[in-house]
C-alpha positions in Angstrom: -42.3 59.7 -205.4 -42.9 61.0 -201.8 -40.3 60.5 -199.2 -42.8 58.9 -196.3 -42.4 60.0 -192.3 -39.6 62.2 -192.9 -37.1 63.5 -190.6 -39.2 65.9 -188.5 -38.7 67.9 -185.2 -41.2 68.8 -182.4 -42.2 72.4 -181.7 -40.0 72.5 -178.2 -37.1 71.0 -180.0 -33.8 73.1 -179.3 -32.2 75.3 -182.4 -29.0 73.3 -181.5 -30.4 70.0 -182.1 -31.8 71.2 -185.4 -28.9 72.7 -186.6 -27.3 69.2 -185.9 -29.7 67.3 -188.1 -29.3 69.4 -190.6 -25.9 69.0 -190.5 -26.4 65.4 -190.7 -29.1 65.1 -193.4 -28.8 66.7 -196.8 -32.9 68.0 -196.3 -32.6 71.7 -197.0 -36.1 71.9 -195.1 -37.6 69.9 -191.9 -40.9 70.1 -190.8 -42.0 71.3 -187.3 -45.0 68.8 -185.9 -46.5 68.2 -183.0 -47.4 64.7 -180.8 -50.1 64.0 -183.6 -47.8 64.8 -186.3 -49.9 67.3 -187.6 -47.8 70.0 -189.4 -46.9 73.7 -187.7 -44.4 74.7 -189.7 -40.8 74.3 -191.5 -37.7 75.1 -190.6 -34.7 75.7 -193.5 -31.0 75.9 -193.6 -31.7 79.7 -194.1 -33.4 79.9 -190.8 -30.8 77.9 -189.2 -28.0 80.0 -190.3 -29.5 83.2 -189.2 -29.1 82.2 -185.4 -27.1 83.4 -183.1 -25.4 82.2 -180.0 -27.3 83.9 -178.0 -30.6 82.0 -179.7 -29.0 78.7 -180.0 -31.6 77.7 -177.3 -34.7 78.8 -178.7 -37.0 76.3 -179.3 -37.9 75.1 -182.7 -41.6 77.2 -183.0 -39.6 80.4 -182.5 -37.5 79.4 -186.0 -40.1 77.9 -188.1 -42.3 79.8 -190.0 -46.0 78.5 -191.8 -45.5 76.2 -195.0 -46.5 78.5 -198.1 -47.3 75.3 -200.4 -48.4 71.9 -199.0 -49.3 68.9 -201.6 -51.4 66.0 -200.8 -51.0 62.4 -202.0 -53.5 62.4 -204.7 -52.0 65.3 -206.7 -50.1 64.1 -209.9 -46.2 64.7 -210.4 -47.2 67.8 -213.2 -49.3 69.7 -210.9 -46.6 69.2 -208.0 -43.9 70.0 -210.4 -45.9 73.2 -211.4 -46.8 74.2 -208.0 -43.0 74.1 -206.4 -41.9 75.4 -209.7 -44.4 78.5 -208.8 -43.5 79.0 -205.2 -40.0 78.7 -205.9 -39.3 76.0 -203.4 -37.2 72.8 -203.5 -39.1 70.6 -200.6 -43.0 70.4 -200.1 -44.8 69.1 -197.2 -47.6 66.1 -197.9 -50.4 66.4 -195.7 -53.3 64.0 -195.5 -55.5 66.0 -197.2 -56.6 70.0 -197.2 -58.7 69.4 -194.4 -56.1 67.2 -192.3 -52.6 68.8 -191.7 -51.3 65.5 -190.8 -47.7 65.2 -192.2 -47.6 61.7 -194.2 -44.5 62.4 -196.3 -42.6 65.3 -198.1 -41.3 65.5 -202.1 -38.0 67.3 -202.8 -36.4 68.8 -206.4 -34.3 65.5 -206.2 -37.3 63.6 -206.2 -39.1 65.3 -209.0 -35.9 64.9 -211.0 -35.9 61.5 -210.4 -39.0 61.3 -212.1 -38.2 63.2 -215.1 -35.1 61.0 -215.9 -37.3 57.7 -215.1 -40.4 59.0 -217.5 -38.4 60.5 -220.1 -40.0 64.0 -219.9 -39.0 66.6 -222.3 -38.0 70.1 -221.5 -39.1 73.2 -223.2 -35.8 74.4 -224.3 -33.4 71.9 -224.9 -30.0 73.6 -224.4 -28.7 75.1 -221.4 -27.3 78.5 -222.7 -31.2 79.5 -223.1 -31.8 78.6 -219.9 -29.5 79.9 -217.8 -28.5 83.0 -215.4 -25.8 84.9 -216.9 -25.2 87.5 -214.8 -23.3 85.2 -212.2 -23.1 86.5 -208.2 -19.3 85.5 -207.3 -17.4 85.6 -204.8 -13.6 85.3 -204.1 -11.5 82.3 -201.9 -10.7 85.3 -199.8 -13.5 86.5 -199.0 -15.2 85.8 -195.1 -17.7 83.7 -194.6 -20.2 86.4 -192.8 -19.8 88.2 -196.1 -20.6 85.6 -198.4 -23.8 84.9 -196.2 -24.7 87.9 -196.4 -24.4 88.0 -200.0 -26.9 85.1 -199.9 -29.5 86.7 -198.1 -29.6 89.6 -200.2 -29.3 87.9 -203.6 -31.6 84.8 -202.4 -29.1 82.5 -204.0 -28.1 79.2 -201.7 -24.8 78.8 -203.6 -22.0 81.0 -205.3 -19.3 80.5 -207.4 -15.5 81.4 -206.2 -13.6 83.3 -208.8 -10.0 83.7 -208.4 -8.5 86.0 -211.2 -11.5 85.5 -213.3 -11.2 81.3 -213.2 -13.5 79.4 -211.4 -12.1 77.7 -208.7 -14.9 76.1 -206.3 -18.3 76.8 -205.3 -20.0 77.8 -201.6 -23.0 76.8 -200.5 -25.6 77.3 -197.1 -24.7 73.7 -196.8 -21.1 73.9 -196.9 -21.0 76.4 -194.4 -23.2 74.8 -192.0 -21.2 71.7 -192.4 -18.1 73.4 -191.6 -19.3 74.5 -187.9 -19.9 78.4 -188.5 -23.3 78.4 -188.7 -23.7 81.3 -186.2 -22.5 84.2 -188.3 -25.1 86.5 -188.6 -24.5 89.6 -187.0 -21.8 88.3 -184.7 -18.8 89.1 -187.0 -20.6 92.2 -189.1 -17.3 93.7 -189.7 -15.4 90.9 -190.8 -13.6 90.5 -187.4 -13.8 87.8 -184.6 -13.7 84.0 -184.4 -16.0 83.9 -187.4 -13.5 85.4 -189.8 -13.0 82.4 -192.0 -12.1 82.6 -195.8 -14.1 80.9 -198.3 -11.4 78.5 -199.4 -11.4 77.3 -196.4 -14.5 75.8 -196.6 -15.6 75.9 -200.6 -16.1 72.7 -202.9 -13.6 72.0 -204.9 -13.4 70.8 -208.0 -16.5 72.3 -209.2 -19.3 70.3 -211.7 -19.6 72.6 -214.8 -21.5 72.4 -217.9 -21.2 74.2 -221.3 -23.4 76.4 -222.7 -24.0 73.9 -226.0 -24.7 71.0 -223.5 -28.5 69.4 -223.3 -30.8 70.5 -220.2 -31.7 66.7 -219.8 -27.6 66.5 -218.9 -27.9 68.9 -216.0 -31.0 67.3 -214.8 -29.0 63.9 -215.0 -25.8 65.9 -213.6 -27.7 67.5 -210.9 -29.5 64.1 -209.6 -26.5 62.1 -209.5 -24.4 64.5 -207.7 -27.6 65.9 -205.5 -26.7 69.4 -205.7 -28.9 72.6 -206.7 -26.8 74.1 -209.4 -24.0 74.1 -212.2 -21.8 76.9 -213.2 -21.6 77.1 -217.3 -18.0 77.5 -218.5 -16.9 78.6 -222.1 -13.3 78.4 -222.9 -12.6 78.0 -219.1 -14.3 81.3 -218.6 -17.9 81.5 -216.2 -20.3 82.6 -218.2 -23.3 81.4 -216.4 -25.3 79.4 -214.1 -28.2 77.1 -214.0 -30.1 76.1 -210.9 -33.1 73.9 -209.9 -35.4 76.4 -210.6 -34.4 77.0 -214.0 -34.6 73.0 -214.7 -38.1 72.8 -212.8 -39.4 75.8 -215.3 -38.6 73.9 -218.1 -40.7 70.7 -217.4 -43.3 72.3 -215.5 -44.2 75.2 -217.9 -44.0 72.6 -220.7 
């Protein structure tokens, strides 16, 4: 199930190189290793979005954090799924053993969903309405990227639906902001002024993939997997009524 010999960076690689790798890949986290491929830490998209131009030349070791969870190759899929759901992470590093931190692979939620589909696992709850988050954090197309990034920081959400006159018209994620070239937005444009004063509508993804409250959880799994997306807005009668993300999905299978 795991990805063998995943993309990595060394502890002395500069932040500019790491940011470039995130833009070119779909990984949400990149491991930091030493010359012997021992796992030292991990850098996430959130970490990259948090750097400023004055910090763009710091090494990876200045950005990384210690992984809150690692797996070993011998662990079974259900244990991996449960541990990832409990830790609320979408990527986990696989090390040789509990006594040997040499990186041998990584497992993503995308990998987990592939197994869920192939094995025909059954979720605890069957309908989207039963697992969706109803109080959805949103933004407008006129909001500027620094404001949206701050909202992501405050809420912990990595993707936010975009509403115009209460109608869903798009969605914006950390990946979209990173790919747009406006990654250095924290603290440089806190007042909404300057060269980072870019509106959401210039970066957001549209049209939006959605589901209905009465759709099956299995349908959401397949949609997320086939489109490699982390969340799906839930729409009823052309109105946004909720959102379901990978964490919601993982809990339905891990807790079953």
